[in-house]
C-alpha positions in Angstrom: 0.0 0.0 0.0 1.1 3.6 -0.7 2.7 5.8 1.8 3.7 9.5 1.8 5.3 10.7 -1.5 7.6 13.6 -2.2 5.1 16.4 -2.0 3.3 14.8 0.8 6.4 14.6 2.9 7.1 18.3 2.3 3.5 19.1 3.3 3.7 16.9 6.4 6.9 18.5 7.6 5.5 22.0 7.1 2.3 21.1 9.0 4.3 19.5 11.8 6.4 22.6 12.1 3.3 24.8 12.1 1.7 22.6 14.8 4.9 22.8 16.9 4.8 26.6 16.6 1.2 26.7 17.7 2.0 24.4 20.6 4.9 26.6 21.7 2.6 29.6 21.6 0.0 27.8 23.7 2.7 26.7 26.1 3.9 30.3 26.4 0.3 31.4 27.2 -0.1 28.7 29.8 3.2 29.6 31.4 2.0 33.2 31.5 -1.2 32.2 33.2 0.7 30.0 35.6 2.8 33.0 36.5 -0.3 35.1 37.0 -1.6 32.3 39.3 1.6 32.7 41.3 3.8 30.0 39.9 6.7 32.2 39.3 5.9 34.5 42.2 5.7 31.7 44.7 9.1 30.3 43.6 10.6 33.7 44.0 9.0 34.0 47.4 10.4 30.7 48.4 13.9 31.6 47.3 13.6 35.0 49.1 12.4 33.5 52.3 15.2 30.9 52.3 17.8 33.6 51.8 16.3 35.6 54.6 16.0 32.6 56.8 19.7 31.9 56.5 20.5 35.4 57.7 17.8 35.8 60.3 18.3 36.2 64.0 16.6 33.7 66.3 13.8 36.2 67.1 12.7 36.2 63.5 13.3 32.6 62.7 9.8 31.3 63.6 8.2 34.0 61.4 10.5 33.2 58.5 10.0 29.5 58.8 6.2 30.0 58.6 6.7 32.1 55.5 9.0 29.5 54.0 6.4 26.8 54.6 3.7 28.9 53.0 5.9 29.8 50.0 6.7 26.1 49.5 3.0 25.1 49.7 2.1 27.8 47.2 4.9 26.6 44.8 3.7 23.0 45.0 0.1 24.1 44.4 1.2 26.1 41.4 3.0 23.0 40.1 -0.2 21.1 40.4 -2.1 23.7 38.4 0.5 23.6 35.6 0.4 19.7 35.5 -3.4 19.7 35.4 -3.3 22.3 32.7 -1.1 20.1 30.5 -3.4 17.1 31.1 -6.4 19.2 30.1 -4.7 20.2 26.9 -3.8 16.6 26.0 -7.3 15.3 26.7 -8.8 18.3 24.9 -6.8 17.5 21.7 -7.7 13.8 21.8 -11.4 14.4 22.5 -11.6 16.8 19.5 -9.9 14.8 16.8 -12.9 15.1 14.6 -14.0 18.6 15.5 -10.5 19.9 14.8 -10.6 19.0 11.1 -14.2 20.1 10.3 -13.3 23.8 10.2 -10.5 23.1 7.7 -10.9 22.8 4.0 -9.0 19.6 3.2 -8.8 20.4 -0.6 -5.2 21.0 -1.7 -4.6 23.4 -4.6 -1.5 21.8 -6.1 -0.4 25.0 -7.6 0.1 26.3 -4.1 3.0 23.8 -3.8 4.8 25.5 -6.7 8.0 27.1 -5.6 9.7 30.3 -6.6 13.4 30.5 -5.9 14.5 33.3 -3.6 18.2 33.5 -3.2 19.8 34.9 0.0 22.0 37.9 -0.6 25.7 37.3 -1.3 27.2 36.7 2.2 30.8 37.9 1.5 30.2 41.5 0.5 33.2 42.4 2.7 35.4 40.9 -0.1 34.0 43.3 -2.6 35.6 46.4 -1.1 39.1 47.0 -2.5 41.9 47.5 -0.1 42.8 51.2 0.5 45.7 52.6 -1.3 49.0 52.9 0.6 49.4 56.4 2.0 51.9 58.5 0.1 55.1 58.9 2.1 56.6 62.4 2.1 60.2 62.8 1.1 62.4 65.0 3.4 63.3 68.4 2.1 66.5 68.6 0.1 69.1 70.5 2.1 70.1 73.9 0.7 73.6 75.2 0.6 73.9 78.1 2.9 77.1 80.1 2.2 78.4 82.7 4.6 78.1 86.3 3.8 81.3 87.8 2.2 83.2 90.1 4.5 83.1 93.9 3.9 85.4 96.7 4.7 88.9 95.9 6.1 87.6 92.4 6.7 87.4 91.9 3.0 91.1 92.6 2.8 92.4 90.8 5.9 89.7 88.0 6.2 89.9 86.4 2.7 91.5 83.3 4.0 89.0 82.8 6.8 86.1 83.5 4.4 87.5 80.9 2.0 87.6 78.3 4.9 84.1 79.2 5.9 82.9 78.6 2.3 84.7 75.3 2.2 83.2 74.2 5.5 79.7 75.2 4.4 80.2 73.2 1.1 81.4 70.1 3.0 78.5 70.3 5.5 76.2 70.6 2.5 77.7 67.6 0.9 77.3 65.6 4.1 73.7 66.7 4.4 73.0 65.7 0.8 74.4 62.2 1.5 72.1 61.9 4.5 69.2 63.3 2.6 69.7 60.8 -0.3 69.9 58.0 2.2 66.7 59.2 3.9 64.9 59.5 0.6 66.0 56.0 -0.4 64.7 54.6 2.9 61.3 56.3 2.5 61.0 55.1 -1.1 62.0 51.6 0.0 59.3 51.5 2.7 56.7 52.8 0.3 57.7 50.2 -2.2 57.4 47.5 0.4 53.9 48.7 1.5 52.8 48.7 -2.1 54.0 45.1 -2.6 52.2 44.0 0.6 49.0 45.8 -0.6 49.3 44.2 -4.1 49.7 40.8 -2.5 46.8 41.2 -0.2 44.6 42.7 -2.9 45.4 39.7 -5.1 44.4 37.4 -2.3 41.2 39.4 -1.8 40.3 39.1 -5.5 41.1 35.3 -5.5 38.9 34.9 -2.4 36.1 37.0 -3.9 36.2 35.0 -7.1 36.1 31.7 -5.1 33.2 32.9 -2.9 31.3 34.1 -6.0 31.7 30.8 -7.6 30.5 29.1 -4.4 27.5 31.4 -4.2 26.7 30.8 -7.9 26.8 27.1 -7.4 24.5 27.3 -4.4 22.1 29.5 -6.5 22.3 27.0 -9.3 21.4 24.1 -6.9 18.4 26.0 -5.6 17.3 26.8 -9.1 17.7 23.2 -10.1 15.9 21.8 -7.1 13.0 24.3 -7.6 12.9 23.5 -11.3 12.8 19.7 -10.6 10.1 20.1 -8.0 8.0 22.3 -10.3 8.5 19.8 -13.2 7.4 17.0 -10.9 4.4 19.1 -9.8 3.5 19.8 -13.4 3.6 16.0 -14.1 1.4 15.3 -11.1 -1.2 17.9 -12.1 -1.2 16.5 -15.7 -1.6 12.9 -14.5 -4.2 13.9 -12.0 -6.1 15.5 -14.9 -6.1 12.1 -16.6 -7.1 10.4 -13.3 -4.2 8.0 -13.2 -4.0 5.8 -10.1 -0.5 7.0 -9.1 -1.5 10.6 -9.3 -4.6 10.0 -7.2 -2.6 8.2 -4.6 0.0 11.0 -4.5 -2.8 13.5 -4.1 -4.3 11.5 -1.3 -0.9 11.3 0.4 -0.6 15.1 0.3 -4.1 15.5 1.8 -3.4 13.0 4.6 0.0 14.5 5.3 -1.8 17.7 6.2 -3.7 15.7 8.8 -1.5 16.3 11.8 -2.4 14.5 15.0 -1.6 15.4 18.6 1.7 14.1 20.1 -0.1 11.8 22.5 -2.3 10.3 19.7 -0.4 9.8 16.4 -1.8 8.4 13.2 -0.1 7.0 10.1 -1.8 6.2 6.8 -1.4 3.5 4.2 -3.6 3.3 1.2 -4.1 2.0 -2.3 -6.5 3.2 -5.1 -8.2 0.8 -7.4 -9.0 2.7 -10.6 -11.3 -0.1 -11.9 -13.7 0.3 -8.9 -12.7 3.9 -7.9 -12.2 2.6 -4.4 -9.6 3.7 -2.0 -8.4 1.1 0.5 -7.2 3.1 3.6 -5.6 1.8 6.7 -4.9 4.2 9.6 -2.4 3.0 12.3 -3.0 4.9 15.5 -1.2 5.0 18.9 -1.9 2.2 21.3 -3.8 2.8 24.5 -0.7 2.7 26.6 0.6 6.0 24.9 -2.3 8.0 26.3 -2.1 9.3 29.9 -4.4 7.6 32.4 -4.3 10.3 35.0 -7.4 12.2 36.0 -5.7 14.9 37.9 -2.8 15.8 40.2 -3.2 17.0 43.8 -0.8 18.2 46.5 -1.1 16.8 50.0 0.4 19.1 52.7 0.7 16.3 55.3 3.1 14.2 53.1 4.4 17.2 51.1 3.8 15.1 47.9 2.2 15.7 44.5 0.2 12.5 43.7 -1.8 11.5 40.7 -5.4 10.4 40.8 -5.9 7.7 38.1 -8.7 7.8 35.6 -11.3 5.0 36.0 -11.1 2.1 33.6 -14.4 3.3 32.1 -13.0 6.7 31.4 -9.9 5.3 29.8 -12.0 2.9 27.7 -14.5 5.6 26.6 -11.7 8.1 25.7 -9.7 5.6 23.6 -12.8 4.2 21.9 -14.1 7.7 21.2 -10.7 8.6 19.7 -10.8 5.5 17.4 -14.3 6.3 16.2 -13.3 9.9 15.5 -10.3 8.9 13.6 -12.5 6.7 11.3 -14.9 9.5 10.5 -12.1 12.1 10.2 -10.3 9.9 7.6 -13.5 9.5 5.5 -14.1 13.2 5.8 -10.7 14.4 4.9 -10.4 12.2 1.8 -13.9 12.8 0.4 -13.8 16.6 1.1 -10.5 17.0 -0.6 -11.6 15.1 -3.7 -13.6 17.8 -5.4 -13.7 16.0 -8.7 -15.2 12.9 -7.1 -12.5 10.6 -8.4 -12.8 8.4 -5.3 -16.3 6.9 -5.2 -15.9 4.6 -2.1 -13.5 4.2 0.7 -12.9 0.9 2.6 -11.3 1.7 5.9 -9.5 0.1 8.8 -8.3 1.8 11.9 -6.0 -0.2 14.2 -2.7 -0.3 16.0 0.5 -2.2 15.9 1.2 -3.5 19.4 1.8 -6.6 21.6 -1.1 -8.9 21.2 -2.1 -10.0 24.7 -3.3 -13.3 23.4 0.0 -14.3 21.8 2.7 -12.0 23.4 3.9 -11.2 19.8 3.8 -7.9 18.0 0.7 -7.8 15.8 -1.7 -5.6 14.0 -5.0 -5.3 15.8 -8.0 -3.7 13.9 -10.4 -1.7 15.9 -12.8 -0.4 13.2 -13.6 -1.9 9.8 -15.9 0.3 7.7 -16.8 1.4 4.2 -18.5 4.4 2.9 -19.8 5.8 -0.4 -19.0 9.4 -1.3 -22.5 10.9 -1.7 -24.0 9.2 1.3 -21.2 10.1 3.6 -21.0 13.8 2.5 -24.7 14.1 3.5 -23.8 13.6 7.2 -23.5 16.7 9.4 -20.4 15.6 11.2 -20.4 18.5 13.7 -23.6 17.1 15.3 -23.0 13.3 15.1 -22.1 10.8 17.8 -19.2 9.0 16.0 -20.1 5.5 17.3 -23.7 5.8 16.0 -22.5 7.2 12.6 -20.2 4.2 12.2 -23.2 2.0 13.0 -25.2 3.7 10.3 -22.3 2.9 7.9 -22.5 -0.8 8.8 -19.0 -0.7 10.4 -17.8 -3.4 12.7 -16.0 -2.0 15.7 -14.1 -3.5 18.6 -16.1 -3.7 21.8 -13.1 -2.7 23.8 -10.2 -1.3 21.9 -8.6 -0.1 25.1 -8.1 -3.7 26.1 -6.8 -4.5 22.6 -9.9 -6.4 21.6 -9.9 -6.8 17.8 -12.9 -6.0 15.7 -14.4 -9.2 14.2 -13.9 -9.2 10.5 -17.1 -9.8 8.8 -19.1 -8.4 5.9 -19.2 -4.7 5.9 -22.1 -3.1 4.1 -21.8 0.2 2.4 -24.2 3.1 3.0 
């Protein structure tokens, strides 16, 4: 029998993620309510009192011990409120398996599964910025020959020799300054040349890295384009084949529909099915969680005398009724989801089994145990107003055979099942 296909798995993961987001939001609201009902406050009070108690003088110890006891009791009571809130949520989800799907249009517009590629921006824009140019290094000023002023008056006659020596000294000092200047200029030019070489090397590395990153980004974009193109081609093929009412296309569409049917964590369901084009009948098997996976606790309570949180168990009748009710709802929900989604009426009848894989108490071996065996014709089933039915009575109207006690893993007796 068929299981989830490509598009169905995508839809299923999307719905599971959406359900988890919704559950997280509900948990956040519940935590907020718990805080309002003193969950957080009482814990803080408890910590505060304990800190004060450690520092208190003997005269205050009795008062603080009393406050500590009260804070602890309040914290335990708040924990009970939170646990009971979780139980209420779990049971509410299980008890509304049918109602939760009636407000949802189970038809799937296959074109809504078409994808348009959206590429993320290039993530290495830092490599697109060229390295800054090396700052221009200034050369030192060329030394200027400074000759002494020629003597005047008598000095011009008697001081010729000294003047000549002064000129020679000035020229020698200028030559030495020129040598030092040329060396300084050479050093500046050498350092500038080195900086240019380092920048050129680093710039070449940047350009190589940029080229490599752009190639990597282009390949990633090409993969996304290819995957989207492949998915859209497969979708076009599915739409075309569904237009021709091929069995494989109908099964793929059913798998998409049922993949959208997300069940609660404490009551899971998996589907296997096969479409017979000659009779337009869908054989559908729904495998559900066993009774042991559903909590059997009625409520939690805190007892001051023993300082314990204890669980009050549900009665056997309550456990039996809840599990049987869930099984009956799953059967009607499965009929409803498939028939409502099939707007073209390609599926005329559905033969259905709802059961579980578990340890058979009669043999001790793992086995499949059917709980409901039923069949329904499209037109007659769609005439039911499911929001107002009692699921067990509706299954009886369909001529289904049902386990008398699925909670105890009693199998439905296989016999002829009439169609409404």
